[in-house]
Residue, then its C-alpha position, 0 to 999 in steps of 0.5 A: m165669600e169665605v176662603s182658607p188662606v195659608y199664611m206663610q213667612s220664611d225664616d229669615s209669533e213673533q211680530d205680534r209679540p213685544a220685544y223682550p227687554r231685560v229688566f231685572p236688577t242684578g247684584e246690589a241693585r236687587k237689595s232693598d236700598h235700590l229704591k229711586a229717590g221720590l218713589c214713596v207711597d204713604f198708603p198700604v198696597s197689596v198684590v193679588l197674583p192669580a196663579g191657577g192656570t193650567g198652561e194649556r197654550t204652552g202644551l206642557q204638563t207643568p203649568k208654566q208658572f211652576c216651570p223652572f227657569l235656571g233652577r227656579p220656578l217662574i212664579s218665584y221671579t214674579v213674587e220677587s218683583f213685588e217683594r223688592v218693592s218696600w211699600i208693598q206689604t203683602v203678595v197674595v198668590v192664588v193657586a189651585k188647591e192641588n198646588t198649595g203644597l207646591m207653592m208653600d215649598i217654593i216660598q220656603r226654598f226661595q225665602h219669600k217673606k211677604v206671601l200669603v197663599v190662597p186656594g183659587g176658584s174655578t175661573r180667573h175672576r173667582s180666583i181673584c175674588n178669593g185673593v181680594a177677600a183674603l186681604g180683608e179677612q177679619r182675623r188679619p190685623a186692621a193695619h194690614k188692610p190695603k188701600v190699594v190692591i194691585i192685580h197682576d199675572a203670575v206669568r208676567p215676571f218683568v214688572d218694575e217699581d216705577f210702573l207699579h208706582k204709577i198704577a198704585t198712585a192712579a188707582k188711589e186717586q181714580g179708584a182704578a187704573g190699568a196698563i195698556r199697550p198699542l195694538v200691533s195687529t188689526v182686529i177683525a170680526t168674522t161672520s158665522e160662515g168664516y168670512l170677514d164682517h168688519s175690521l176695527e180702526r187699530a189707532k182707536y183701540r188699545a190692548s189691556e195689560m197687567p198690572q191693574g190697580f184698584t182701591y180695596d173698596v172698589i174691587c170688593e164692591a165690584y165682585q160683590k155686585c157682579t153676576e154669575s156670568d161675569f164670574e164664569f166668562g169675564t176676564e177684565c177687572l177694569h170692566l167690572a169696576l166701571q159696570y158695577c161701581g161707576t169707576n172709570a179707570k185711568l189708563i196708563d201706557g205701559p212699557p214693552t216689558l209687560w209681556k206675558v209668558t204664554y206660548k212655548r216660544d216665550l219660555a226660551a225668551a224669558e229664560s234668556i232674560i233671567k239668565g242674563d240677570f241671574p248668573s248664579s242660577q242653576p242649569s235649565f231644564l228647557h234645552g230639550l223641551l224647547s227643541i219641540s216646535p210650539 
């Protein structure tokens, strides 16, 4: 699949939601020397961040990945989470074509240094496929081709290096790896008439979360072999790896920090976390916005 990446480097409900822990390091801890002893990766790792969503569930005109939190778009915090990890070489951000200019402005303004902007597709899988394809383009130096690709959501900014290391290492060893969390609500199946059909035993099931990691060859093969139906209606990359490559992913229990900014109530929670860890950030636009009930 051909894509047209834009290379950019700066000059210099509460019961069914997890807790909102603070995870961003502050001050000196955000610098490159914050790495914990022993956290090293001897193979190239890159990241694909699909960021083409419209944010319908928040009820906002601005897609939530571009909503400003204390003067800075949410996606900028997510990018920083990966840029501060020394062993991650490239962060591919996949955006809707009409938002390419906006993303370029964000890169320049906040001096992101590892970002490659790629136009997205009409669905989540098409966008991720575009991002993966950009990493393997022939015009990119061979040394930059990753061994492992981590796929994450642009609206999950609270991810730490420890867990990324677990995902990357397991993906290299197994071919694929993904984060899981316990289900906190019972899942039921309904009849077409709206009655209970059956329920699932919650203890046997887990929620699939992000990040997920794949060897570059596995995720490429999965997208080369998958069907149009997969592209249009599928959402689970781990399933593609199993179905089309025979790669059974290693599943790793993730921390509660992996929650996704999805609903309007999440905007306030995310801002509260960011405010505590980035005291120099500018005033928020959310004060009036969040007075509207979700």
